[in-house]
mmCIF entry with sequence, helices, sheets and N, C-alpha, C, O atoms, coordinates in Angstrom:
data_MODEL
# 
_entry.id   MODEL 
# 
_entity.id                         1 
_entity.type                       polymer 
_entity.pdbx_number_of_molecules   1 
# 
_entity_poly.entity_id                      1 
_entity_poly.type                           'polypeptide(L)' 
_entity_poly.nstd_linkage                   no 
_entity_poly.nstd_monomer                   no 
_entity_poly.pdbx_seq_one_letter_code       MSSAGKYTCTEYREEMVLLGLKRRIADPALPEKEKQVLKERISQLEQEMGMD 
_entity_poly.pdbx_seq_one_letter_code_can   MSSAGKYTCTEYREEMVLLGLKRRIADPALPEKEKQVLKERISQLEQEMGMD 
_entity_poly.pdbx_strand_id                 A 
# 
loop_
_entity_poly_seq.entity_id 
_entity_poly_seq.num 
_entity_poly_seq.mon_id 
_entity_poly_seq.hetero 
1 1  MET n 
1 2  SER n 
1 3  SER n 
1 4  ALA n 
1 5  GLY n 
1 6  LYS n 
1 7  TYR n 
1 8  THR n 
1 9  CYS n 
1 10 THR n 
1 11 GLU n 
1 12 TYR n 
1 13 ARG n 
1 14 GLU n 
1 15 GLU n 
1 16 MET n 
1 17 VAL n 
1 18 LEU n 
1 19 LEU n 
1 20 GLY n 
1 21 LEU n 
1 22 LYS n 
1 23 ARG n 
1 24 ARG n 
1 25 ILE n 
1 26 ALA n 
1 27 ASP n 
1 28 PRO n 
1 29 ALA n 
1 30 LEU n 
1 31 PRO n 
1 32 GLU n 
1 33 LYS n 
1 34 GLU n 
1 35 LYS n 
1 36 GLN n 
1 37 VAL n 
1 38 LEU n 
1 39 LYS n 
1 40 GLU n 
1 41 ARG n 
1 42 ILE n 
1 43 SER n 
1 44 GLN n 
1 45 LEU n 
1 46 GLU n 
1 47 GLN n 
1 48 GLU n 
1 49 MET n 
1 50 GLY n 
1 51 MET n 
1 52 ASP n 
# 
_struct_asym.id          A 
_struct_asym.entity_id   1 
# 
loop_
_struct_conf.conf_type_id 
_struct_conf.id 
_struct_conf.pdbx_PDB_helix_id 
_struct_conf.beg_label_comp_id 
_struct_conf.beg_label_asym_id 
_struct_conf.beg_label_seq_id 
_struct_conf.pdbx_beg_PDB_ins_code 
_struct_conf.end_label_comp_id 
_struct_conf.end_label_asym_id 
_struct_conf.end_label_seq_id 
_struct_conf.pdbx_end_PDB_ins_code 
_struct_conf.beg_auth_comp_id 
_struct_conf.beg_auth_asym_id 
_struct_conf.beg_auth_seq_id 
_struct_conf.end_auth_comp_id 
_struct_conf.end_auth_asym_id 
_struct_conf.end_auth_seq_id 
_struct_conf.pdbx_PDB_helix_class 
_struct_conf.details 
_struct_conf.pdbx_PDB_helix_length 
HELX_P HELX_P1 AA1 CYS A 9  ? ILE A 25 ? CYS A 9  ILE A 25 1 ? 17 
HELX_P HELX_P2 AA2 GLU A 32 ? GLU A 48 ? GLU A 32 GLU A 48 1 ? 17 
# 
_struct_conf_type.id          HELX_P 
_struct_conf_type.criteria    ? 
_struct_conf_type.reference   ? 
# 
loop_
_atom_site.group_PDB 
_atom_site.id 
_atom_site.type_symbol 
_atom_site.label_atom_id 
_atom_site.label_alt_id 
_atom_site.label_comp_id 
_atom_site.label_asym_id 
_atom_site.label_entity_id 
_atom_site.label_seq_id 
_atom_site.pdbx_PDB_ins_code 
_atom_site.Cartn_x 
_atom_site.Cartn_y 
_atom_site.Cartn_z 
_atom_site.occupancy 
_atom_site.B_iso_or_equiv 
_atom_site.pdbx_formal_charge 
_atom_site.auth_seq_id 
_atom_site.auth_comp_id 
_atom_site.auth_asym_id 
_atom_site.auth_atom_id 
_atom_site.pdbx_PDB_model_num 
ATOM 1   N N  . MET A 1 1  ? 8.778   1.867   9.428   1.00 0.00 ? 1  MET A N  1 
ATOM 2   C CA . MET A 1 1  ? 9.253   3.130   9.931   1.00 0.00 ? 1  MET A CA 1 
ATOM 3   C C  . MET A 1 1  ? 10.767  3.085   9.982   1.00 0.00 ? 1  MET A C  1 
ATOM 4   O O  . MET A 1 1  ? 11.357  2.006   10.040  1.00 0.00 ? 1  MET A O  1 
ATOM 5   N N  . SER A 1 2  ? 11.392  4.233   9.962   1.00 0.00 ? 2  SER A N  1 
ATOM 6   C CA . SER A 1 2  ? 12.843  4.293   9.962   1.00 0.00 ? 2  SER A CA 1 
ATOM 7   C C  . SER A 1 2  ? 13.388  3.827   11.309  1.00 0.00 ? 2  SER A C  1 
ATOM 8   O O  . SER A 1 2  ? 12.719  3.906   12.340  1.00 0.00 ? 2  SER A O  1 
ATOM 9   N N  . SER A 1 3  ? 14.628  3.338   11.263  1.00 0.00 ? 3  SER A N  1 
ATOM 10  C CA . SER A 1 3  ? 15.226  2.801   12.476  1.00 0.00 ? 3  SER A CA 1 
ATOM 11  C C  . SER A 1 3  ? 15.584  3.894   13.492  1.00 0.00 ? 3  SER A C  1 
ATOM 12  O O  . SER A 1 3  ? 15.762  3.608   14.676  1.00 0.00 ? 3  SER A O  1 
ATOM 13  N N  . ALA A 1 4  ? 15.689  5.151   13.024  1.00 0.00 ? 4  ALA A N  1 
ATOM 14  C CA . ALA A 1 4  ? 16.066  6.244   13.938  1.00 0.00 ? 4  ALA A CA 1 
ATOM 15  C C  . ALA A 1 4  ? 14.894  6.739   14.761  1.00 0.00 ? 4  ALA A C  1 
ATOM 16  O O  . ALA A 1 4  ? 15.072  7.576   15.646  1.00 0.00 ? 4  ALA A O  1 
ATOM 17  N N  . GLY A 1 5  ? 13.680  6.229   14.483  1.00 0.00 ? 5  GLY A N  1 
ATOM 18  C CA . GLY A 1 5  ? 12.539  6.623   15.261  1.00 0.00 ? 5  GLY A CA 1 
ATOM 19  C C  . GLY A 1 5  ? 11.818  7.833   14.729  1.00 0.00 ? 5  GLY A C  1 
ATOM 20  O O  . GLY A 1 5  ? 10.778  8.214   15.265  1.00 0.00 ? 5  GLY A O  1 
ATOM 21  N N  . LYS A 1 6  ? 12.342  8.450   13.687  1.00 0.00 ? 6  LYS A N  1 
ATOM 22  C CA . LYS A 1 6  ? 11.651  9.602   13.103  1.00 0.00 ? 6  LYS A CA 1 
ATOM 23  C C  . LYS A 1 6  ? 10.636  9.134   12.069  1.00 0.00 ? 6  LYS A C  1 
ATOM 24  O O  . LYS A 1 6  ? 10.879  8.195   11.311  1.00 0.00 ? 6  LYS A O  1 
ATOM 25  N N  . TYR A 1 7  ? 9.525   9.796   12.059  1.00 0.00 ? 7  TYR A N  1 
ATOM 26  C CA . TYR A 1 7  ? 8.436   9.480   11.143  1.00 0.00 ? 7  TYR A CA 1 
ATOM 27  C C  . TYR A 1 7  ? 8.460   10.545  10.064  1.00 0.00 ? 7  TYR A C  1 
ATOM 28  O O  . TYR A 1 7  ? 8.172   11.712  10.333  1.00 0.00 ? 7  TYR A O  1 
ATOM 29  N N  . THR A 1 8  ? 8.802   10.152  8.842   1.00 0.00 ? 8  THR A N  1 
ATOM 30  C CA . THR A 1 8  ? 9.007   11.119  7.786   1.00 0.00 ? 8  THR A CA 1 
ATOM 31  C C  . THR A 1 8  ? 7.770   11.320  6.933   1.00 0.00 ? 8  THR A C  1 
ATOM 32  O O  . THR A 1 8  ? 6.825   10.533  6.992   1.00 0.00 ? 8  THR A O  1 
ATOM 33  N N  . CYS A 1 9  ? 7.783   12.370  6.146   1.00 0.00 ? 9  CYS A N  1 
ATOM 34  C CA . CYS A 1 9  ? 6.708   12.647  5.196   1.00 0.00 ? 9  CYS A CA 1 
ATOM 35  C C  . CYS A 1 9  ? 6.593   11.526  4.177   1.00 0.00 ? 9  CYS A C  1 
ATOM 36  O O  . CYS A 1 9  ? 5.495   11.163  3.756   1.00 0.00 ? 9  CYS A O  1 
ATOM 37  N N  . THR A 1 10 ? 7.726   10.988  3.789   1.00 0.00 ? 10 THR A N  1 
ATOM 38  C CA . THR A 1 10 ? 7.733   9.902   2.801   1.00 0.00 ? 10 THR A CA 1 
ATOM 39  C C  . THR A 1 10 ? 7.039   8.667   3.372   1.00 0.00 ? 10 THR A C  1 
ATOM 40  O O  . THR A 1 10 ? 6.273   8.008   2.669   1.00 0.00 ? 10 THR A O  1 
ATOM 41  N N  . GLU A 1 11 ? 7.296   8.355   4.613   1.00 0.00 ? 11 GLU A N  1 
ATOM 42  C CA . GLU A 1 11 ? 6.631   7.210   5.246   1.00 0.00 ? 11 GLU A CA 1 
ATOM 43  C C  . GLU A 1 11 ? 5.126   7.431   5.373   1.00 0.00 ? 11 GLU A C  1 
ATOM 44  O O  . GLU A 1 11 ? 4.329   6.514   5.176   1.00 0.00 ? 11 GLU A O  1 
ATOM 45  N N  . TYR A 1 12 ? 4.762   8.645   5.701   1.00 0.00 ? 12 TYR A N  1 
ATOM 46  C CA . TYR A 1 12 ? 3.329   8.978   5.798   1.00 0.00 ? 12 TYR A CA 1 
ATOM 47  C C  . TYR A 1 12 ? 2.680   8.816   4.422   1.00 0.00 ? 12 TYR A C  1 
ATOM 48  O O  . TYR A 1 12 ? 1.599   8.238   4.307   1.00 0.00 ? 12 TYR A O  1 
ATOM 49  N N  . ARG A 1 13 ? 3.317   9.310   3.416   1.00 0.00 ? 13 ARG A N  1 
ATOM 50  C CA . ARG A 1 13 ? 2.773   9.221   2.053   1.00 0.00 ? 13 ARG A CA 1 
ATOM 51  C C  . ARG A 1 13 ? 2.632   7.758   1.656   1.00 0.00 ? 13 ARG A C  1 
ATOM 52  O O  . ARG A 1 13 ? 1.595   7.374   1.114   1.00 0.00 ? 13 ARG A O  1 
ATOM 53  N N  . GLU A 1 14 ? 3.635   6.936   1.908   1.00 0.00 ? 14 GLU A N  1 
ATOM 54  C CA . GLU A 1 14 ? 3.551   5.506   1.594   1.00 0.00 ? 14 GLU A CA 1 
ATOM 55  C C  . GLU A 1 14 ? 2.341   4.853   2.296   1.00 0.00 ? 14 GLU A C  1 
ATOM 56  O O  . GLU A 1 14 ? 1.619   4.059   1.694   1.00 0.00 ? 14 GLU A O  1 
ATOM 57  N N  . GLU A 1 15 ? 2.140   5.195   3.548   1.00 0.00 ? 15 GLU A N  1 
ATOM 58  C CA . GLU A 1 15 ? 1.019   4.626   4.291   1.00 0.00 ? 15 GLU A CA 1 
ATOM 59  C C  . GLU A 1 15 ? -0.313  5.050   3.678   1.00 0.00 ? 15 GLU A C  1 
ATOM 60  O O  . GLU A 1 15 ? -1.243  4.249   3.587   1.00 0.00 ? 15 GLU A O  1 
ATOM 61  N N  . MET A 1 16 ? -0.401  6.306   3.260   1.00 0.00 ? 16 MET A N  1 
ATOM 62  C CA . MET A 1 16 ? -1.646  6.796   2.670   1.00 0.00 ? 16 MET A CA 1 
ATOM 63  C C  . MET A 1 16 ? -1.904  6.151   1.309   1.00 0.00 ? 16 MET A C  1 
ATOM 64  O O  . MET A 1 16 ? -3.049  5.841   0.979   1.00 0.00 ? 16 MET A O  1 
ATOM 65  N N  . VAL A 1 17 ? -0.858  5.950   0.526   1.00 0.00 ? 17 VAL A N  1 
ATOM 66  C CA . VAL A 1 17 ? -1.001  5.255   -0.764  1.00 0.00 ? 17 VAL A CA 1 
ATOM 67  C C  . VAL A 1 17 ? -1.482  3.829   -0.521  1.00 0.00 ? 17 VAL A C  1 
ATOM 68  O O  . VAL A 1 17 ? -2.390  3.353   -1.201  1.00 0.00 ? 17 VAL A O  1 
ATOM 69  N N  . LEU A 1 18 ? -0.877  3.152   0.443   1.00 0.00 ? 18 LEU A N  1 
ATOM 70  C CA . LEU A 1 18 ? -1.260  1.776   0.780   1.00 0.00 ? 18 LEU A CA 1 
ATOM 71  C C  . LEU A 1 18 ? -2.724  1.718   1.219   1.00 0.00 ? 18 LEU A C  1 
ATOM 72  O O  . LEU A 1 18 ? -3.468  0.840   0.783   1.00 0.00 ? 18 LEU A O  1 
ATOM 73  N N  . LEU A 1 19 ? -3.130  2.633   2.064   1.00 0.00 ? 19 LEU A N  1 
ATOM 74  C CA . LEU A 1 19 ? -4.498  2.697   2.535   1.00 0.00 ? 19 LEU A CA 1 
ATOM 75  C C  . LEU A 1 19 ? -5.464  2.915   1.360   1.00 0.00 ? 19 LEU A C  1 
ATOM 76  O O  . LEU A 1 19 ? -6.512  2.273   1.291   1.00 0.00 ? 19 LEU A O  1 
ATOM 77  N N  . GLY A 1 20 ? -5.115  3.805   0.455   1.00 0.00 ? 20 GLY A N  1 
ATOM 78  C CA . GLY A 1 20 ? -5.954  4.077   -0.703  1.00 0.00 ? 20 GLY A CA 1 
ATOM 79  C C  . GLY A 1 20 ? -6.102  2.845   -1.585  1.00 0.00 ? 20 GLY A C  1 
ATOM 80  O O  . GLY A 1 20 ? -7.192  2.553   -2.076  1.00 0.00 ? 20 GLY A O  1 
ATOM 81  N N  . LEU A 1 21 ? -4.995  2.120   -1.784  1.00 0.00 ? 21 LEU A N  1 
ATOM 82  C CA . LEU A 1 21 ? -5.050  0.902   -2.601  1.00 0.00 ? 21 LEU A CA 1 
ATOM 83  C C  . LEU A 1 21 ? -5.924  -0.142  -1.941  1.00 0.00 ? 21 LEU A C  1 
ATOM 84  O O  . LEU A 1 21 ? -6.682  -0.829  -2.625  1.00 0.00 ? 21 LEU A O  1 
ATOM 85  N N  . LYS A 1 22 ? -5.837  -0.275  -0.638  1.00 0.00 ? 22 LYS A N  1 
ATOM 86  C CA . LYS A 1 22 ? -6.640  -1.261  0.071   1.00 0.00 ? 22 LYS A CA 1 
ATOM 87  C C  . LYS A 1 22 ? -8.118  -0.898  0.007   1.00 0.00 ? 22 LYS A C  1 
ATOM 88  O O  . LYS A 1 22 ? -8.968  -1.785  -0.070  1.00 0.00 ? 22 LYS A O  1 
ATOM 89  N N  . ARG A 1 23 ? -8.429  0.370   0.038   1.00 0.00 ? 23 ARG A N  1 
ATOM 90  C CA . ARG A 1 23 ? -9.834  0.796   -0.109  1.00 0.00 ? 23 ARG A CA 1 
ATOM 91  C C  . ARG A 1 23 ? -10.347 0.506   -1.499  1.00 0.00 ? 23 ARG A C  1 
ATOM 92  O O  . ARG A 1 23 ? -11.477 0.049   -1.671  1.00 0.00 ? 23 ARG A O  1 
ATOM 93  N N  . ARG A 1 24 ? -9.518  0.772   -2.489  1.00 0.00 ? 24 ARG A N  1 
ATOM 94  C CA . ARG A 1 24 ? -9.953  0.509   -3.883  1.00 0.00 ? 24 ARG A CA 1 
ATOM 95  C C  . ARG A 1 24 ? -10.182 -0.979  -4.138  1.00 0.00 ? 24 ARG A C  1 
ATOM 96  O O  . ARG A 1 24 ? -11.129 -1.355  -4.829  1.00 0.00 ? 24 ARG A O  1 
ATOM 97  N N  . ILE A 1 25 ? -9.330  -1.810  -3.591  1.00 0.00 ? 25 ILE A N  1 
ATOM 98  C CA . ILE A 1 25 ? -9.451  -3.237  -3.827  1.00 0.00 ? 25 ILE A CA 1 
ATOM 99  C C  . ILE A 1 25 ? -10.692 -3.826  -3.173  1.00 0.00 ? 25 ILE A C  1 
ATOM 100 O O  . ILE A 1 25 ? -11.160 -4.893  -3.570  1.00 0.00 ? 25 ILE A O  1 
ATOM 101 N N  . ALA A 1 26 ? -11.227 -3.129  -2.168  1.00 0.00 ? 26 ALA A N  1 
ATOM 102 C CA . ALA A 1 26 ? -12.425 -3.596  -1.473  1.00 0.00 ? 26 ALA A CA 1 
ATOM 103 C C  . ALA A 1 26 ? -13.704 -3.307  -2.280  1.00 0.00 ? 26 ALA A C  1 
ATOM 104 O O  . ALA A 1 26 ? -14.780 -3.785  -1.919  1.00 0.00 ? 26 ALA A O  1 
ATOM 105 N N  . ASP A 1 27 ? -13.593 -2.543  -3.350  1.00 0.00 ? 27 ASP A N  1 
ATOM 106 C CA . ASP A 1 27 ? -14.763 -2.209  -4.185  1.00 0.00 ? 27 ASP A CA 1 
ATOM 107 C C  . ASP A 1 27 ? -15.253 -3.449  -4.926  1.00 0.00 ? 27 ASP A C  1 
ATOM 108 O O  . ASP A 1 27 ? -14.519 -3.992  -5.752  1.00 0.00 ? 27 ASP A O  1 
ATOM 109 N N  . PRO A 1 28 ? -16.465 -3.907  -4.654  1.00 0.00 ? 28 PRO A N  1 
ATOM 110 C CA . PRO A 1 28 ? -16.997 -5.116  -5.326  1.00 0.00 ? 28 PRO A CA 1 
ATOM 111 C C  . PRO A 1 28 ? -17.181 -4.940  -6.814  1.00 0.00 ? 28 PRO A C  1 
ATOM 112 O O  . PRO A 1 28 ? -17.254 -5.935  -7.535  1.00 0.00 ? 28 PRO A O  1 
ATOM 113 N N  . ALA A 1 29 ? -17.260 -3.720  -7.306  1.00 0.00 ? 29 ALA A N  1 
ATOM 114 C CA . ALA A 1 29 ? -17.464 -3.466  -8.743  1.00 0.00 ? 29 ALA A CA 1 
ATOM 115 C C  . ALA A 1 29 ? -16.153 -3.446  -9.503  1.00 0.00 ? 29 ALA A C  1 
ATOM 116 O O  . ALA A 1 29 ? -16.155 -3.314  -10.727 1.00 0.00 ? 29 ALA A O  1 
ATOM 117 N N  . LEU A 1 30 ? -15.045 -3.573  -8.817  1.00 0.00 ? 30 LEU A N  1 
ATOM 118 C CA . LEU A 1 30 ? -13.735 -3.510  -9.451  1.00 0.00 ? 30 LEU A CA 1 
ATOM 119 C C  . LEU A 1 30 ? -13.478 -4.808  -10.261 1.00 0.00 ? 30 LEU A C  1 
ATOM 120 O O  . LEU A 1 30 ? -13.654 -5.909  -9.739  1.00 0.00 ? 30 LEU A O  1 
ATOM 121 N N  . PRO A 1 31 ? -13.066 -4.669  -11.518 1.00 0.00 ? 31 PRO A N  1 
ATOM 122 C CA . PRO A 1 31 ? -12.778 -5.867  -12.313 1.00 0.00 ? 31 PRO A CA 1 
ATOM 123 C C  . PRO A 1 31 ? -11.653 -6.705  -11.714 1.00 0.00 ? 31 PRO A C  1 
ATOM 124 O O  . PRO A 1 31 ? -10.724 -6.161  -11.117 1.00 0.00 ? 31 PRO A O  1 
ATOM 125 N N  . GLU A 1 32 ? -11.732 -8.015  -11.869 1.00 0.00 ? 32 GLU A N  1 
ATOM 126 C CA . GLU A 1 32 ? -10.747 -8.926  -11.288 1.00 0.00 ? 32 GLU A CA 1 
ATOM 127 C C  . GLU A 1 32 ? -9.332  -8.622  -11.766 1.00 0.00 ? 32 GLU A C  1 
ATOM 128 O O  . GLU A 1 32 ? -8.379  -8.729  -10.994 1.00 0.00 ? 32 GLU A O  1 
ATOM 129 N N  . LYS A 1 33 ? -9.192  -8.247  -13.023 1.00 0.00 ? 33 LYS A N  1 
ATOM 130 C CA . LYS A 1 33 ? -7.846  -7.936  -13.553 1.00 0.00 ? 33 LYS A CA 1 
ATOM 131 C C  . LYS A 1 33 ? -7.226  -6.760  -12.816 1.00 0.00 ? 33 LYS A C  1 
ATOM 132 O O  . LYS A 1 33 ? -6.039  -6.781  -12.488 1.00 0.00 ? 33 LYS A O  1 
ATOM 133 N N  . GLU A 1 34 ? -8.032  -5.728  -12.554 1.00 0.00 ? 34 GLU A N  1 
ATOM 134 C CA . GLU A 1 34 ? -7.509  -4.575  -11.833 1.00 0.00 ? 34 GLU A CA 1 
ATOM 135 C C  . GLU A 1 34 ? -7.212  -4.919  -10.370 1.00 0.00 ? 34 GLU A C  1 
ATOM 136 O O  . GLU A 1 34 ? -6.270  -4.389  -9.780  1.00 0.00 ? 34 GLU A O  1 
ATOM 137 N N  . LYS A 1 35 ? -8.035  -5.821  -9.784  1.00 0.00 ? 35 LYS A N  1 
ATOM 138 C CA . LYS A 1 35 ? -7.760  -6.257  -8.414  1.00 0.00 ? 35 LYS A CA 1 
ATOM 139 C C  . LYS A 1 35 ? -6.411  -6.921  -8.314  1.00 0.00 ? 35 LYS A C  1 
ATOM 140 O O  . LYS A 1 35 ? -5.675  -6.708  -7.351  1.00 0.00 ? 35 LYS A O  1 
ATOM 141 N N  . GLN A 1 36 ? -6.080  -7.735  -9.315  1.00 0.00 ? 36 GLN A N  1 
ATOM 142 C CA . GLN A 1 36 ? -4.794  -8.437  -9.317  1.00 0.00 ? 36 GLN A CA 1 
ATOM 143 C C  . GLN A 1 36 ? -3.636  -7.436  -9.385  1.00 0.00 ? 36 GLN A C  1 
ATOM 144 O O  . GLN A 1 36 ? -2.629  -7.601  -8.697  1.00 0.00 ? 36 GLN A O  1 
ATOM 145 N N  . VAL A 1 37 ? -3.780  -6.409  -10.207 1.00 0.00 ? 37 VAL A N  1 
ATOM 146 C CA . VAL A 1 37 ? -2.747  -5.375  -10.330 1.00 0.00 ? 37 VAL A CA 1 
ATOM 147 C C  . VAL A 1 37 ? -2.587  -4.676  -8.974  1.00 0.00 ? 37 VAL A C  1 
ATOM 148 O O  . VAL A 1 37 ? -1.469  -4.426  -8.524  1.00 0.00 ? 37 VAL A O  1 
ATOM 149 N N  . LEU A 1 38 ? -3.717  -4.363  -8.331  1.00 0.00 ? 38 LEU A N  1 
ATOM 150 C CA . LEU A 1 38 ? -3.652  -3.678  -7.042  1.00 0.00 ? 38 LEU A CA 1 
ATOM 151 C C  . LEU A 1 38 ? -3.014  -4.566  -5.988  1.00 0.00 ? 38 LEU A C  1 
ATOM 152 O O  . LEU A 1 38 ? -2.230  -4.082  -5.172  1.00 0.00 ? 38 LEU A O  1 
ATOM 153 N N  . LYS A 1 39 ? -3.335  -5.866  -5.986  1.00 0.00 ? 39 LYS A N  1 
ATOM 154 C CA . LYS A 1 39 ? -2.738  -6.796  -5.031  1.00 0.00 ? 39 LYS A CA 1 
ATOM 155 C C  . LYS A 1 39 ? -1.228  -6.825  -5.168  1.00 0.00 ? 39 LYS A C  1 
ATOM 156 O O  . LYS A 1 39 ? -0.506  -6.842  -4.171  1.00 0.00 ? 39 LYS A O  1 
ATOM 157 N N  . GLU A 1 40 ? -0.753  -6.832  -6.402  1.00 0.00 ? 40 GLU A N  1 
ATOM 158 C CA . GLU A 1 40 ? 0.699   -6.834  -6.653  1.00 0.00 ? 40 GLU A CA 1 
ATOM 159 C C  . GLU A 1 40 ? 1.341   -5.553  -6.142  1.00 0.00 ? 40 GLU A C  1 
ATOM 160 O O  . GLU A 1 40 ? 2.413   -5.593  -5.538  1.00 0.00 ? 40 GLU A O  1 
ATOM 161 N N  . ARG A 1 41 ? 0.689   -4.413  -6.380  1.00 0.00 ? 41 ARG A N  1 
ATOM 162 C CA . ARG A 1 41 ? 1.221   -3.126  -5.926  1.00 0.00 ? 41 ARG A CA 1 
ATOM 163 C C  . ARG A 1 41 ? 1.223   -3.055  -4.404  1.00 0.00 ? 41 ARG A C  1 
ATOM 164 O O  . ARG A 1 41 ? 2.169   -2.549  -3.800  1.00 0.00 ? 41 ARG A O  1 
ATOM 165 N N  . ILE A 1 42 ? 0.161   -3.563  -3.790  1.00 0.00 ? 42 ILE A N  1 
ATOM 166 C CA . ILE A 1 42 ? 0.086   -3.559  -2.330  1.00 0.00 ? 42 ILE A CA 1 
ATOM 167 C C  . ILE A 1 42 ? 1.224   -4.402  -1.742  1.00 0.00 ? 42 ILE A C  1 
ATOM 168 O O  . ILE A 1 42 ? 1.880   -4.001  -0.780  1.00 0.00 ? 42 ILE A O  1 
ATOM 169 N N  . SER A 1 43 ? 1.438   -5.554  -2.331  1.00 0.00 ? 43 SER A N  1 
ATOM 170 C CA . SER A 1 43 ? 2.498   -6.452  -1.880  1.00 0.00 ? 43 SER A CA 1 
ATOM 171 C C  . SER A 1 43 ? 3.863   -5.770  -2.016  1.00 0.00 ? 43 SER A C  1 
ATOM 172 O O  . SER A 1 43 ? 4.704   -5.853  -1.122  1.00 0.00 ? 43 SER A O  1 
ATOM 173 N N  . GLN A 1 44 ? 4.063   -5.103  -3.140  1.00 0.00 ? 44 GLN A N  1 
ATOM 174 C CA . GLN A 1 44 ? 5.319   -4.418  -3.379  1.00 0.00 ? 44 GLN A CA 1 
ATOM 175 C C  . GLN A 1 44 ? 5.535   -3.303  -2.344  1.00 0.00 ? 44 GLN A C  1 
ATOM 176 O O  . GLN A 1 44 ? 6.626   -3.172  -1.789  1.00 0.00 ? 44 GLN A O  1 
ATOM 177 N N  . LEU A 1 45 ? 4.508   -2.515  -2.091  1.00 0.00 ? 45 LEU A N  1 
ATOM 178 C CA . LEU A 1 45 ? 4.597   -1.421  -1.115  1.00 0.00 ? 45 LEU A CA 1 
ATOM 179 C C  . LEU A 1 45 ? 4.886   -1.974  0.282   1.00 0.00 ? 45 LEU A C  1 
ATOM 180 O O  . LEU A 1 45 ? 5.723   -1.435  1.006   1.00 0.00 ? 45 LEU A O  1 
ATOM 181 N N  . GLU A 1 46 ? 4.188   -3.051  0.656   1.00 0.00 ? 46 GLU A N  1 
ATOM 182 C CA . GLU A 1 46 ? 4.402   -3.620  1.979   1.00 0.00 ? 46 GLU A CA 1 
ATOM 183 C C  . GLU A 1 46 ? 5.839   -4.135  2.144   1.00 0.00 ? 46 GLU A C  1 
ATOM 184 O O  . GLU A 1 46 ? 6.415   -4.021  3.226   1.00 0.00 ? 46 GLU A O  1 
ATOM 185 N N  . GLN A 1 47 ? 6.405   -4.689  1.101   1.00 0.00 ? 47 GLN A N  1 
ATOM 186 C CA . GLN A 1 47 ? 7.805   -5.124  1.164   1.00 0.00 ? 47 GLN A CA 1 
ATOM 187 C C  . GLN A 1 47 ? 8.736   -3.938  1.323   1.00 0.00 ? 47 GLN A C  1 
ATOM 188 O O  . GLN A 1 47 ? 9.677   -3.987  2.115   1.00 0.00 ? 47 GLN A O  1 
ATOM 189 N N  . GLU A 1 48 ? 8.481   -2.866  0.572   1.00 0.00 ? 48 GLU A N  1 
ATOM 190 C CA . GLU A 1 48 ? 9.307   -1.648  0.672   1.00 0.00 ? 48 GLU A CA 1 
ATOM 191 C C  . GLU A 1 48 ? 9.228   -1.034  2.072   1.00 0.00 ? 48 GLU A C  1 
ATOM 192 O O  . GLU A 1 48 ? 10.191  -0.450  2.569   1.00 0.00 ? 48 GLU A O  1 
ATOM 193 N N  . MET A 1 49 ? 8.062   -1.181  2.688   1.00 0.00 ? 49 MET A N  1 
ATOM 194 C CA . MET A 1 49 ? 7.863   -0.599  4.016   1.00 0.00 ? 49 MET A CA 1 
ATOM 195 C C  . MET A 1 49 ? 8.283   -1.556  5.138   1.00 0.00 ? 49 MET A C  1 
ATOM 196 O O  . MET A 1 49 ? 8.231   -1.192  6.313   1.00 0.00 ? 49 MET A O  1 
ATOM 197 N N  . GLY A 1 50 ? 8.691   -2.750  4.788   1.00 0.00 ? 50 GLY A N  1 
ATOM 198 C CA . GLY A 1 50 ? 9.124   -3.727  5.784   1.00 0.00 ? 50 GLY A CA 1 
ATOM 199 C C  . GLY A 1 50 ? 7.964   -4.358  6.527   1.00 0.00 ? 50 GLY A C  1 
ATOM 200 O O  . GLY A 1 50 ? 8.100   -4.728  7.693   1.00 0.00 ? 50 GLY A O  1 
ATOM 201 N N  . MET A 1 51 ? 6.814   -4.488  5.858   1.00 0.00 ? 51 MET A N  1 
ATOM 202 C CA . MET A 1 51 ? 5.612   -5.039  6.491   1.00 0.00 ? 51 MET A CA 1 
ATOM 203 C C  . MET A 1 51 ? 5.358   -6.456  6.075   1.00 0.00 ? 51 MET A C  1 
ATOM 204 O O  . MET A 1 51 ? 4.374   -7.047  6.518   1.00 0.00 ? 51 MET A O  1 
ATOM 205 N N  . ASP A 1 52 ? 6.200   -7.036  5.243   1.00 0.00 ? 52 ASP A N  1 
ATOM 206 C CA . ASP A 1 52 ? 5.944   -8.381  4.728   1.00 0.00 ? 52 ASP A CA 1 
ATOM 207 C C  . ASP A 1 52 ? 6.257   -9.475  5.683   1.00 0.00 ? 52 ASP A C  1 
ATOM 208 O O  . ASP A 1 52 ? 6.081   -10.648 5.358   1.00 0.00 ? 52 ASP A O  1 
# 
């Protein structure tokens, strides 16, 4: 979240994207190659959001 305490639309969108990726990665039918791509994207998003 921003240091000013305001919760922006951009932050909300980032959280929803992250949630969607985490839901997709939980799918047992998802190929391992795609899971790896999703893990990398999740990691990247978490770093951008300061969650790492």
